[in-house]
C-alpha positions in Angstrom: -35.4 -15.2 58.7 -32.1 -16.5 57.3 -30.1 -18.7 59.7 -26.4 -17.9 60.0 -23.4 -19.5 61.5 -20.3 -17.8 62.8 -17.4 -19.3 60.9 -14.0 -18.4 59.5 -13.0 -18.1 55.9 -11.7 -21.7 55.7 -14.8 -23.1 57.2 -16.9 -21.1 54.7 -14.9 -22.6 51.8 -15.7 -26.1 53.3 -19.3 -25.2 53.7 -19.5 -23.8 50.2 -18.1 -27.1 48.8 -20.5 -29.1 50.9 -23.4 -27.0 49.7 -22.4 -27.4 46.1 -21.9 -31.2 46.4 -25.2 -31.6 48.2 -27.1 -29.6 45.5 -25.6 -31.3 42.5 -24.2 -34.9 42.3 -22.1 -33.9 39.3 -19.8 -31.8 41.6 -16.5 -33.6 42.1 -13.6 -32.5 44.3 -10.1 -33.6 43.5 -6.5 -32.7 44.6 -3.5 -33.8 46.6 -4.5 -35.3 50.0 -8.0 -33.8 49.9 -9.7 -37.1 50.4 -7.3 -38.5 52.9 -7.4 -35.7 55.5 -9.0 -32.7 53.9 -5.9 -31.3 52.3 -3.0 -29.4 53.9 -5.4 -26.7 55.2 -8.4 -29.1 55.8 -10.6 -27.2 53.4 -12.2 -30.4 52.2 -12.6 -32.1 55.6 -15.4 -34.7 55.9 -16.4 -34.4 52.2 -15.1 -37.8 51.3 -16.9 -39.4 54.2 -20.1 -37.6 53.3 -20.1 -38.0 49.5 -17.8 -41.0 48.9 -14.4 -41.5 47.4 -15.7 -41.2 43.8 -16.7 -37.5 44.4 -13.9 -36.4 46.7 -10.6 -38.1 46.0 -6.8 -37.8 46.2 -4.7 -37.3 43.1 -1.0 -38.0 42.4 1.4 -35.2 43.1 1.2 -33.7 39.7 -0.4 -30.3 39.2 -0.4 -30.7 35.4 -2.2 -33.9 35.9 -4.7 -32.4 38.3 -5.6 -29.6 35.9 -5.7 -31.9 32.9 -7.9 -34.5 34.6 -10.2 -31.7 35.9 -10.5 -30.3 32.4 -11.4 -33.7 31.0 -14.0 -34.2 33.7 -15.6 -30.8 33.0 -15.5 -31.4 29.2 -17.6 -34.6 29.8 -20.3 -32.9 31.8 -19.0 -33.1 35.4 -18.5 -30.1 37.6 -14.9 -30.4 38.6 -13.4 -28.5 41.6 -9.7 -29.0 41.6 -7.4 -28.0 44.5 -3.8 -26.9 43.9 -2.3 -27.3 47.3 -0.5 -23.9 47.2 -0.9 -21.3 44.4 2.9 -21.4 44.0 2.5 -25.0 42.7 0.1 -23.9 39.9 2.9 -23.2 37.4 3.4 -26.8 36.3 -0.3 -26.7 35.3 0.0 -23.3 33.6 -0.1 -24.8 30.1 -3.2 -26.9 30.8 -5.0 -23.9 32.3 -4.1 -21.1 29.8 -3.7 -23.1 26.6 -6.5 -25.7 27.2 -9.1 -24.7 29.8 -9.2 -21.0 28.8 -9.4 -21.8 25.0 -11.6 -24.9 25.0 -14.9 -23.1 24.2 -13.3 -20.6 21.7 -11.5 -23.1 19.6 -14.7 -25.2 19.1 -16.9 -22.4 18.2 -18.9 -23.1 21.4 -19.6 -26.7 20.5 -17.8 -28.0 23.5 -16.3 -26.4 26.7 -14.9 -27.1 30.1 -17.0 -24.4 31.8 -17.7 -26.6 34.8 -14.1 -26.2 36.0 -13.0 -24.4 39.1 -9.4 -24.5 40.3 -9.0 -23.5 44.0 -5.6 -22.5 45.4 -4.5 -20.9 48.7 -2.3 -17.9 47.8 -0.3 -15.1 49.3 2.0 -14.5 52.2 1.6 -14.1 55.9 2.4 -17.6 57.1 6.2 -17.5 57.0 6.1 -19.8 54.0 9.1 -18.5 52.1 9.5 -18.2 48.4 7.6 -21.3 47.4 4.6 -21.0 49.6 3.8 -17.3 49.6 3.4 -16.0 46.0 0.5 -14.1 44.5 0.2 -15.2 40.9 -3.2 -13.7 40.0 -1.9 -11.3 37.3 -0.6 -14.2 35.2 -4.1 -15.5 34.8 -5.8 -12.1 34.4 -3.8 -11.9 31.1 -5.7 -14.9 29.8 -9.1 -14.4 28.0 -11.4 -17.3 28.7 -10.8 -17.5 32.4 -12.3 -15.8 35.4 -10.2 -14.9 38.4 -11.9 -14.6 41.8 -10.5 -13.7 45.3 -12.6 -13.5 48.4 -11.6 -11.4 51.5 -13.9 -12.7 54.2 -16.0 -15.7 55.1 -19.3 -14.4 53.7 -17.7 -13.8 50.3 -15.8 -17.1 50.3 -19.0 -19.2 50.3 -21.0 -17.0 48.0 -18.3 -16.4 45.5 -17.2 -20.1 45.5 -20.7 -21.3 44.8 -21.0 -18.7 42.0 -17.6 -19.9 40.6 -18.6 -23.6 40.7 -21.8 -22.8 38.8 -20.3 -20.3 36.4 -20.3 -21.3 32.7 -16.6 -20.4 32.3 -13.5 -21.9 34.0 -12.7 -20.0 37.2 -9.4 -19.7 39.1 -10.4 -19.2 42.8 -7.6 -17.9 44.9 -8.0 -18.1 48.7 -6.0 -15.8 51.0 -4.5 -18.4 53.3 -3.1 -15.8 55.7 -6.7 -15.0 56.9 -8.1 -18.6 56.5 -8.7 -18.6 60.3 -8.3 -14.9 61.1 -11.2 -13.6 59.0 -14.5 -14.6 60.7 -18.1 -13.6 60.3 -21.7 -14.5 60.0 -22.3 -16.8 57.0 -25.9 -17.9 55.9 -26.5 -21.6 56.2 -28.6 -21.5 53.1 -27.4 -21.8 49.5 -26.5 -18.3 48.1 -24.3 -16.8 45.4 -22.5 -13.5 45.0 -22.3 -12.3 41.4 -18.9 -12.6 39.8 -17.5 -9.5 38.2 -19.0 -7.1 40.8 -16.9 -5.2 43.3 -18.1 -4.4 46.8 -18.0 -0.9 48.2 -17.0 -1.7 51.8 -17.0 1.9 53.0 -18.2 5.2 51.6 -15.7 8.1 51.5 -15.0 11.4 49.8 -11.2 12.1 49.8 -9.5 9.0 48.3 -10.5 5.6 47.0 -8.6 2.6 48.4 -8.8 -0.6 46.3 -7.6 -4.1 46.9 -8.6 -7.8 47.2 -7.9 -10.8 49.5 -6.0 -10.4 52.7 -5.0 -6.8 51.8 -8.6 -5.7 52.6 -7.7 -6.1 56.3 -4.6 -3.9 55.9 -6.6 -1.3 53.9 -9.3 -1.2 56.6 -6.7 -0.6 59.3 -5.0 2.2 57.2 -8.4 3.8 56.6 -9.0 4.0 60.4 -5.7 5.7 60.9 -6.5 8.1 58.1 -9.9 8.8 59.6 -8.3 9.9 62.8 -6.5 12.5 60.6 -9.7 13.7 59.1 -9.2 11.8 55.8 -12.4 10.2 54.4 -11.5 6.9 52.6 -13.8 5.0 50.2 -12.9 1.3 50.3 -13.6 -1.1 47.4 -13.0 -4.8 47.5 -12.6 -5.9 43.9 -13.5 -9.5 44.6 -13.3 -10.5 40.9 -10.2 -9.6 39.0 -11.2 -11.0 35.6 -13.5 -9.5 34.6 -13.0 -6.6 37.0 -15.7 -4.1 37.9 -14.5 -1.0 36.0 -17.7 0.9 36.5 -17.7 0.8 40.3 -14.1 1.9 40.5 -14.5 4.6 37.9 -17.5 6.1 39.6 -15.7 6.1 43.0 -12.5 7.7 41.6 -14.5 10.4 39.7 -16.0 11.2 43.1 -12.9 11.2 45.3 -10.3 12.3 42.7 -7.7 9.9 44.1 -6.9 6.2 43.9 -4.6 3.9 45.9 -4.3 0.2 44.9 -2.7 -2.4 47.2 -1.8 -6.0 46.5 0.8 -8.5 47.7 2.2 -9.4 44.3 5.3 -7.5 43.1 4.9 -4.1 41.6 6.1 -4.8 38.1 3.4 -6.6 36.1 1.0 -6.6 39.0 -2.7 -6.3 38.3 -2.7 -2.8 39.8 -0.9 -1.6 36.7 -3.9 -2.6 34.5 -6.3 -0.9 36.9 -4.2 2.3 37.0 -4.0 2.5 33.2 -7.8 2.0 32.8 -8.7 4.5 35.6 -6.3 7.1 34.1 -8.0 6.7 30.8 -11.5 7.2 32.2 -10.9 9.5 35.1 -8.0 11.7 34.0 -9.7 15.0 34.2 -11.0 14.3 37.7 -7.7 13.0 39.2 -6.1 15.2 41.8 -2.9 13.2 42.2 -1.1 10.3 40.5 -2.6 6.9 41.1 -0.7 5.3 44.0 0.3 1.6 44.3 1.4 -0.1 47.5 2.6 -3.6 46.6 5.1 -6.3 47.3 8.7 -5.8 46.2 10.2 -6.8 42.9 12.1 -9.7 44.5 11.5 -13.4 45.2 9.3 -13.7 48.3 11.8 -13.6 51.3 11.5 -15.7 54.3 13.0 -13.8 57.2 12.1 -10.4 55.6 8.4 -11.2 55.1 7.2 -8.3 57.2 9.4 -5.9 55.2 8.2 -7.3 51.9 4.5 -7.3 52.5 2.4 -4.1 52.0 0.9 -3.5 55.4 -1.4 -0.9 56.9 1.4 1.5 57.9 2.7 1.6 54.3 -0.8 2.2 53.0 -1.4 4.9 55.6 1.8 6.7 54.6 0.9 6.4 50.9 -2.6 7.9 51.7 -1.1 10.9 53.4 1.4 11.4 50.6 -1.3 11.3 48.0 -3.4 13.8 49.8 -0.4 16.1 50.2 0.4 16.0 46.4 
């Protein structure tokens, strides 16, 4: 029988890193303050003490340097797990990630690569962080062939997806929903396990509408589905988990069954990844759609501080969008 421990999402990330480092001495963690006191969220707590300062160490405050050094480590055979302190800070490293890491294998004809690279970053709102500590930049990286983009929504996923990301042959951007670091808790196996990347999870079966999201939005979607159920509306809930590559088949099958789709994410509407999903589903499910595909997202503004609750897509907005879609 598998032994499990009750832990939150943040503890699951730490446990996943610990498991990966214990299993392979080539795994190296690096980032701002991660060796000193476990980083700003303590995701790497005790790893330096356990594995030494050569395998878990602080970097200078330069995101471009963190990404570049991690790419170099991965290119030379190490398994580099780099932390960007907040996802908002990833933009100085954008060139390194999309022009170097993503294209390393392709430009060499597969003679060399930096596939042993994982870049972790806490993302999203919900902590009153204002415009520089609340953004959701996943769509930028989903536009880049050569990368994989992964976002867990609970503790079980966090460990399994992180271990799969660290061991994946391609560079992975691993966004962690910081708003639910400590709010999302569950049973996590103590053993080493992986959850396959590129595979969505059907969280709840339903017949009237498909609700799709990732990260912290899954909690809001779940609450909205409960309100809808009280009105006799049967919601199918899908957690995408991996955005690049995303699981088209699972979503297509669900929408062909329900005839309706609602997508929710924290990032702004324009250019958000929901647009790519909506276009693909319209292409494959057009004759089965009973209503236009709905999107409940953040606003097309910088992330506001005092209006955070108004900005974020929450369960009440999703619930109203569900009713509107069913009434179409």
